[in-house]
N, C-alpha and C positions, 0 to 999 in steps of 0.2 A: 187713404185718408191723409190729409196734410199734417206734417209734423207741427208740434207746438212751437210758437214763435218765442224766442228769447227777446222780450220787449226791451230789456235793459240795454242790449247791444244796439237796437234800433235808435233808442233815445240818445245814447252816447254819440252815435254816428250823426244824427240830426243836429244835436247841439254843437258838436265840434265843427261840422260843415258850416253851420251858421256863423260861428265865430271866425272860421277860416275865410269866409267870404269877405269879412271886414278887413282882416289882415291882408288878403289878396288885393283888395282895393287900395290899401295904403302902399303896398309894394309896387303896384302899377304906377301910382303917383311918383314914388321914389325913382323908378326906372325912367319915367318920362323926364324928370328933373335932371337926372344924370345925362340922358341923351341930348339934352338941350343946354348944357353948360360945358365948361372947359374940361370936365371930367370924362366927356364922351370918348375921346381918343384912348385914354388910359384904360377905360373900362373895356372897350373893344379889344385892345391889346391883351388884356388879362383873359378875356374869354377865348382868345385864340391860342393861348399858351398850352403846350403839350404837357400832359400829366400821365404817369404810369410807367410801364416798362415793356420791352419786347425782346425776344430772342428768336432763334430758328423755329422753336416749337410753339411759342405763345406770343400773341400780339395783343397787348393791353395798354397801348399808348395812344391816347386820344386827346383832342383839345378839351378845354374846360367846358365849352358849350356842348360838345358831343357827349361828355360824361353826364351833363345835365339832361339833355334831350333823349339820350339813349339809355343811360344808366339810372339816374334818379327817376325818370318817368316810367321806367319798367316797374319800379316799386309802386308808383301811382296806379299803373295798370294792374298790378297785383291786387291792390285794394279794390279796384273796380271789379275785377274778376271775382273776388270774395263776395262782394255785394250782390253781383249777378247770381252766383250760385246759391247764396242764402235765400234770395228772393224766390228763386225757382224751387228750392227744396221746401222752404217753410214760410214764405212770405206772400206778398201780393201777386206773385207769378206762379204760385204753387198749384193752382187749379185753373181749368179753362175759364170758368166763370169769373174768377178774380183777375186773371191775366188779360182777358179779352180787351178791356177798356184801355189800360196803359200800353199794351202791345199795339193795338190798332191805331191809337192816338199817336204813338211814336212813329209808326210807319207813315202816317199822314204828315207828321212833322219832319220826316226825312225826305219823302218823295217830292213834296211841293217846293221846298227851298232848292233842292237839287235841280228841279225842272226850271224854276225861275232863273237860276244861275246859268243853266245850259242855254236857255233862250237868248240871253244877253251875250254869251261867250262862244256860241257855236261857230266853228270855223276860224277861231282866233287862237293865238298862242297860249291864251289863258284858259282854254276849255278844260284842261285837266284839273282845275281847281274846284270842280263841281261838288266835291265832298266838304268844302269849307263851311258852307252855311247849314250843314246837316245837324251839327252837334249842339247839345245843351250843356252848359256848365253847371254841374250839380252844386258846387260850393256857393257860387254867386246866387243861383236861383233859390236855393234853400235859405241862404243868408237874407235875402229880401223878404221871403215868406216869414222868417222868424221875426223880422222887424214889424210885421203886421200883427203878430201875436194872435189874440183871440178874435181878430177882425175877420179871419177866414176859418172855415171849419177844418177840423183835424183830418177828415177824409180827403180834403183837397191837398193837404200837405203830403199825405201818404201817396196819393195819386201822382203828384208831381215827382216825388222821389222815385217811384216805380217807373214812371215814364222816362225820367232822366237816365235811369239805369239801363232800360231797354235801348234808349237812344245811344248810350255809350257802347252797348254790345254791337249795335249796327255800325257805329263808327269804327269799332275794332275790326269788324269783318271787312269793311271798306278799305281800311289801311292794309290789312293782310292780303286782300285780293288785288286791289287796284293801285296801291302805292308801294309796290315791291319792285326792287331793281333786279338785275340779272341774278338768277338762282345758281347757287353752288350746291348741286345735288348731294355731294359727299357730306358736307356739313349738315345738310338738311336730314340725311339719313341718320347721322349720329344723334341729332336732336330728337328725331323720332324714336330712337332707341331709349333715350333718357325719358321721354314721355311714357313709353311702355313700362319702364321701371317705376315711375311715379304712380301709374295706374295699379301696378302690382302691389305697391306699398299701401295704396288706398284699399284694395281688396283684402289685404292682410290686416286691415284696421290698425295700422301703426299710428300711434298718436303723437310721438315725438316730432316736433316741427322741423328738426334738423334733417329728418329723413326726406323732407320735401324741399326745404330751402336750399340745401347744398346742391342736390341734383338740379334744382331750378336755376341756380346761379350758373352751373355748367351749361345748362340748356340755353341760357341767355347768351353766353359766349358763342355757342355753336350757331344759334339763330342769327346773331349779329353778323357772323362771317358767312352765312348762307345767302344773304341778299334780302331776306325778309326783315322787316323792321324789328329790332331786338325787343321792343316793348311787348310784343305778342307773347314772349316767354313768360311775362308776369301773369297774363290771363290764363295761359295753359297750366301753369303751376297752381294757380288758385283753384282751378276746376277739379284738381285731384285731391284737394284737402278734404278729409273726412268730416262728416257731421254726426250728430247723435240723434237717437230716436225720441228724445224728450227735450225738455227745456233746460237741461244742464248744459254748461258751456262746452262746446265742441272745439276741436283743434282749429276749425275754420273760424269760429267766433273768437277764439283766443287770439289768433293772429290778426283778425280784423280789429279787435279791441286795441292791440298793441300798435297797429299801423295808423289808425285813424288820425290821432293827433299829430304825429310826425309828418304824415302826408299833407294834412290840411294846414299845419302851422309852420312847416319847414320846406318840404319839397315843392309844393305848389307855389308858395311865395318866391322861392329861388327861381323856379321856372318863369314866373311873371317878371321878376327883375331882369333876368337874362334875355327874355324874348319880347318884351314890350318896350324896349329902348328905342323908341321911334323919334328920330330927329325931325322936327317940324321945319319944312322948307316952303318957299313960295310955290304955289300951284298944287300943294298937297290936297287942299279942300276941293280943288277942281278935279282931282283924281277920283273923287267919290262919284263923279258923273261919268267916269269911263265905264266900259263894259264890265271890267273886273269889279270896280267899286259898286256899281248898281246891282250887279249879280249878288254880291255878298250882303250889302245893306238891305236890299229888298227881299232877298232870300231869308235872312234872319228876322227882320222887322215885320214883314208881311207874310212871308211864306210859312214861317213857323206857326203863328196863331191861326192862319187859314187852314193849314193842313191838320193841326191838332183838333180844331173845333169841328171841321167837316167830318173827319173820320170818327170822332167821338159821337157826334150827332147821328150819323148813319148807323153806327154800331148799336146805339141805344134804341133808335126808332125801329131797327130791324130785330130788336130783342136779343141781340148777341151778347150785350153787356148792359150794365146799369150804372147810373151815376152814384158816387159815394154819398153817404148819408149827409143831409143838410147842404148839399152842393147844388147850385143852380147853373144854368147855361151861361149866365153872366160871369160866374166864377170861372167857368171853363175858358171863356174869352181871355180873362186876366191871366189864367195859368198859361194859355197859349203865348201871350205876350212875354211872360217870364221865360218861356221856352226859347225865345229868341236871343237869350243871353248865351252866346256861343263861347266866347273867350278862350279858356284853356285848350279845349279840344280843337276848336276852330283854328286857333293860331298854330297848334301843333300840325294840323293837316295842311295849313298854308305853307309851313316850312318844308313839308314833304312834297307839296305840289310844285313849288318853284325853287328847287334846290340850286339851280344854276343862275338864278337872278335875285340878287339882294334887293334891287329896286322893286320887283314884283312882290317880294316877301314883305317889304315895308309898306307898300300900297295896300296889300291884303290885310296886314295887321292893323293898319289905321282904320280900314273899313270895318273890320271885326270889332274894334274898340268903339267906334261910333255907333254901330248897330246894336252892340251889347248895352251901351249906356242908354240909348233910346228905348230899347226893349225893357230894361230894368226900371227906368223912370216911369214909363207909360204903364207898365204892369202894376207897379206899386200904386200909382195914382188911381188907376182904374178900380182896383180892389178896395182901396181906401174910400173912394167916393161912393162906391156901391154899398159899403158897410154903413157909411153915414146916412145914405138914403134909406136903407132898411131900418136903421135905428130911429130916424125921424118918423117913418111910417108907423112903427110900433108905438112910439110915444103918442102920435096923433090918434091911433086906435084906442089906446089906453085912456086918453082924455075924453074920447067920445063915449 
């Protein structure tokens, strides 16, 4: 039997993610302004500055941009891992019946965009970027849904949150498996040893968060030097956090509560400012018509809603799952559009895909930005217009 859900934690996560989406949007604008003014060179120079220390035993000296993308984003992935585990243990993914719809919808929303991208980029130097259009940005997607208020049913909001979480899990697996450089097995074995220790702490039901966070930080260092992207350490640490058999606050929920606002209002905005600093140049819009640009834009803007809708439709018609209460297929189409807001995770995968080419990174980031804006605007408009149509229909029936 599924454990009771601590609704307070979910509400705080949802509300903070919504506000975080607005802050994120402001930071994107700030980053674009910086990149297209005289501040651009100084900002780039700042991001390349080395920070930290190193000696014969320990190497912890990296550029500011590396600390952001490998260090701060590990905390972001820690939060994502906590959300995934909570949903599996006590939320929308806690039973086969509940999990079927968001899991299958997320699979469709991953496979179709990746396929579209691959069709455009097969046999080209950009083929490795197929993971870019796979991801949904939780903060932006939930932020737009929050702006709709009671215009959309609560079940649709929970469906979107669960889908985005499953989507993130798939993106994490893709990063771990396909975007890993040469492996250092020695460091990887040490990291595996730390993971075993964390699992033992979990089995012993140790509740002090320091028993998990300190070994988790050590595991981050080891994984960083193993060749696997260091952010995976955040997810692995999260999965070992213990839960409780009732609705009392567990160590997992306690840490999630502590991290939600810092991640959504500090870490993600910093990531946005550091990584969306796109300098607009002549021909950039033309780049949207390149194989890379089309693969990303069409993958996110069309592939996401098509994949999510088709898999949702098939799963319901085959009686594998059922739509949330008061949710219609028109709602699912709008939700699919919002799923096309890739942003944070898509940009992150773009950076991993084209490590050796700043030009390709910039082209990919611009395509992600355009696709995400299109998806967000169209999703918001679609759901708003549908709500107005339903309202007019009800008023007409009432008058009759």
